[in-house]
C-alpha positions as CSV (number, residue, x, y, z in Angstrom):
1,M,40.8,-8.5,12.6
2,R,43.9,-6.8,13.7
3,S,46.3,-5.0,11.4
4,T,50.0,-4.5,11.9
5,V,51.8,-1.3,10.9
6,L,55.6,-1.3,10.7
7,G,57.5,2.0,11.0
8,V,61.0,2.1,9.5
9,G,63.7,4.7,10.0
10,S,62.2,8.2,10.7
11,G,58.7,6.7,10.2
12,C,58.9,5.2,13.7
13,K,58.7,8.6,15.4
14,D,55.8,9.7,13.1
15,M,53.6,6.7,14.0
16,Q,52.2,8.1,17.2
17,G,50.8,11.0,15.2
18,Y,48.4,8.8,13.2
19,L,48.0,5.5,15.1
20,K,46.0,4.8,18.2
21,G,47.4,2.5,20.9
22,T,51.0,1.8,21.7
23,K,54.1,0.9,19.9
24,K,55.8,-2.4,20.2
25,Y,59.5,-3.0,19.6
26,V,61.1,-6.3,18.5
27,V,64.8,-6.5,19.3
28,T,67.6,-8.8,18.3
29,A,70.8,-8.2,20.3
30,A,74.3,-9.5,20.6
31,L,75.5,-9.2,24.2
32,G,79.0,-9.0,25.5
33,A,80.5,-6.6,23.0
34,A,80.9,-2.8,22.6
35,T,81.4,-0.9,19.3
36,D,82.8,2.5,18.4
37,T,79.3,3.6,17.3
38,Y,77.3,1.9,20.1
39,D,75.3,-0.1,17.5
40,R,75.8,-3.2,15.5
41,E,77.3,-1.4,12.5
42,G,80.4,-0.2,14.3
43,V,83.8,-1.8,14.8
44,I,84.0,-4.0,17.9
45,T,86.2,-2.1,20.5
46,H,85.7,-4.4,23.4
47,Q,84.5,-8.0,23.8
48,K,83.9,-9.8,27.1
49,S,85.0,-13.4,26.9
50,G,82.9,-15.9,28.7
51,F,79.9,-13.6,28.7
52,N,76.9,-15.6,29.7
53,A,73.3,-14.3,30.3
54,S,70.3,-16.6,30.4
55,R,66.9,-15.7,29.1
56,A,65.8,-15.4,32.7
57,D,68.6,-12.9,33.4
58,I,67.6,-10.7,30.5
59,E,63.8,-10.9,31.3
60,A,64.6,-9.9,34.9
61,V,65.9,-6.5,33.8
62,I,63.3,-5.7,31.2
63,P,60.9,-4.0,33.7
64,E,63.6,-1.4,34.2
65,F,63.0,-0.2,30.6
66,V,59.2,-0.3,30.6
67,G,56.7,2.2,31.9
68,E,57.1,5.9,32.1
69,E,58.9,7.9,29.4
70,I,62.5,7.0,29.1
71,W,64.8,9.6,27.6
72,Q,67.6,8.0,25.6
73,R,70.8,9.9,25.4
74,P,72.6,9.0,22.2
75,P,76.4,9.3,22.2
76,M,78.0,12.1,20.4
């Protein structure tokens, strides 16, 4: 039997310290808009009309984000 552990907030970065295996992320995204905070909680500052990306388009770029360590640079 497999167990699932969910890390929330700062608990996400602590998970590697006490779990074996890898982490998995589940993402829900809205494409075609930018916000002043670069996340879903900010005010929309730019929205592209007619934005259209298929599931295949999105799945085609996923490998660019998988693999070796990726260092994310959060905005100021």
